[in-house]
Every structure is written in structure tokens, then in C-alpha cells.
C-alpha positions, 0 to 999 in steps of 0.5 A: 567283614564285607563292607557296606558300599555306599556308593550303590546306594548313591553315587553321587556321595560325597561325605560319610561316616565311618568305624574303623575296623582295622588299621595295618602297615602296608607296602605304600601306607596302611591298609584301613577297613572300615564297617561302610565306604563311599570309596570306590575301589579300582576295578573295570578299568576305572580308577580307584576314588582319593579323599581323605578320613578325616585326617589321613590322606587316602591314596589308593583303594582296592576291594578283595574278597568284598571288602574295600582296603583304603591306603591311607598315608597315616594310621588311624584308630579301630574303633574310632569314627570318621568322616570320610570325603570322597575327591569329587572333581576326580570322581565325577570325572571318572563317571562321566568317562565310564560307561 
């Protein structure tokens, strides 16, 4: 299922709520997919956003086939509602440096 990309509608979105769709063990943590996200994935020379999904730290974000994968330091329960918080200082710095 394609992830709704909130950053296209509002590049200044810092917090959001979403539903956890999947959570699977990955090489560097847990790969979490959500129904929607404000986390910008790595791509086009711009590093990924970092931040938190509820109690889990988001350490990387990638996109594959229109699905956003959030690498987290702990598992999140599928079906759970989570609050996402983007590291705004990092995002704003990248926005100013990337054209």
C-alpha cells in the first residue's frame, strides 16, 4: 500500500499521527511502514529525516515502490496509532541547503 506523503502537502509539518501497518526486523533495527508520514526519505542528494515514532527513535528513512520505510530502534505494534515527530532542526537545515 502506497504511503501518504504529508511532506508534499506541507513541508513544514513537524508532528503527525499515523497507523502502523507493518513492523519487521531489519539489518539496523525494525522496518516500520505507516499509512501516512511526514518523514522525508533519503534521495536526490538529500539525507533522510530523523526523529521519533512514539517511543521509537527513527534512525533512517527510505522509499521503495512508493512505500516509506522508517528504520526504528524498537518494534511498534501493527495496528497501533503513533505520533510522529520530525527532528525539525535537521529538516530545516536540509531544506535550506537543498534546491
